[in-house]
C-alpha positions in Angstrom: 142.5 -34.4 172.4 142.5 -32.3 169.3 139.8 -29.6 168.8 139.0 -28.1 165.5 136.3 -26.1 163.8 134.1 -27.6 161.0 136.5 -26.0 158.5 139.3 -28.1 159.9 141.1 -25.1 161.4 142.4 -25.6 164.9 140.7 -23.5 167.6 142.9 -21.6 170.0 142.2 -22.3 173.7 143.2 -18.8 174.5 141.1 -17.0 171.9 137.6 -16.4 173.5 136.4 -14.9 170.2 137.1 -18.2 168.3 135.1 -20.1 170.9 132.1 -17.7 170.7 132.2 -17.7 167.0 131.9 -21.6 166.8 129.5 -22.2 169.6 126.6 -23.0 167.3 128.7 -24.7 164.6 129.5 -28.4 164.7 132.7 -29.1 166.7 134.8 -32.1 166.1 137.0 -33.6 168.8 139.6 -36.3 168.1 140.5 -38.8 170.8 142.7 -42.0 171.0 141.0 -45.3 171.7 142.3 -45.4 175.3 140.5 -42.1 176.0 136.9 -43.3 175.3 136.0 -43.0 179.0 137.2 -39.4 179.0 135.3 -38.6 175.8 132.2 -40.2 177.3 132.5 -38.1 180.5 133.2 -34.8 178.8 130.7 -35.0 175.9 127.9 -37.5 176.5 127.4 -37.1 180.3 126.2 -33.9 181.9 126.2 -34.2 185.7 126.1 -38.0 185.5 123.1 -38.1 183.1 123.9 -39.3 179.6 122.5 -37.7 176.5 120.2 -40.4 175.2 120.1 -38.7 171.7 123.8 -39.7 171.1 124.3 -41.4 167.7 127.1 -43.7 166.8 128.7 -43.4 163.4 131.7 -43.6 161.3 133.8 -40.8 159.8 135.4 -41.5 156.4 139.1 -41.1 156.3 140.4 -40.0 152.9 143.9 -40.6 151.7 144.6 -38.7 148.5 141.5 -39.0 146.3 140.2 -42.4 147.5 138.4 -43.5 150.5 140.7 -45.5 152.7 138.9 -46.4 155.9 136.3 -45.3 158.5 137.0 -44.0 162.0 134.5 -44.8 164.8 132.7 -41.8 166.0 129.7 -40.6 167.9 127.6 -37.4 167.7 126.1 -35.6 170.7 123.2 -33.4 169.3 122.6 -31.6 172.6 126.1 -30.1 172.4 126.6 -30.4 168.6 129.9 -32.3 169.2 131.3 -35.0 167.0 133.8 -37.2 168.7 136.1 -39.3 166.4 138.4 -42.1 167.6 141.3 -41.2 165.4 143.6 -44.2 166.0 141.1 -46.9 165.0 140.1 -47.6 161.5 137.9 -50.1 159.8 137.3 -51.1 156.2 133.5 -51.0 156.6 131.3 -48.3 158.0 129.1 -50.7 159.9 132.1 -52.2 161.7 133.3 -48.8 162.9 129.8 -48.1 164.2 129.5 -51.4 166.0 133.0 -51.0 167.6 132.2 -47.6 169.2 128.8 -48.7 170.3 130.3 -51.8 171.9 133.0 -49.8 173.7 130.5 -47.3 175.1 128.3 -50.2 176.2 131.2 -52.0 177.9 132.1 -48.7 179.7 128.6 -48.3 181.0 128.4 -51.9 182.2 131.7 -51.8 183.9 130.7 -48.6 185.8 127.4 -50.1 186.9 129.3 -53.1 188.3 131.5 -50.8 190.5 130.2 -50.4 194.0 131.2 -48.0 196.7 132.5 -49.6 199.9 130.4 -49.1 203.1 130.6 -45.6 204.5 132.7 -46.7 207.5 135.5 -47.8 205.1 135.5 -44.7 202.9 138.3 -42.2 203.3 137.4 -38.9 204.8 138.8 -36.0 203.1 
């Protein structure tokens, strides 16, 4: 995960002043496609309750002076976080939006299908 300020400058994890300075500003987080579940848990869900205001989008990727592709992304307004899937790119904005929406939907459906074993079979610990 790469964390940066809206200006594109990396935020130091050790510098508390930098974190306080950017708490109200938009924060961007870059993840790989295999980390979507982690991004979902850290940004969309708060104590197991998802932020229903989450919006799916696409961030343009610029190479030089021309627009090259779009990265799938989602924005969580409650936290003012934008999460970008940096290792995926699409030629069209609508394809990037559809891809991230489908991945989040699949994640939710797969988690709904998981059931806990009966209490007598659970590990105690």
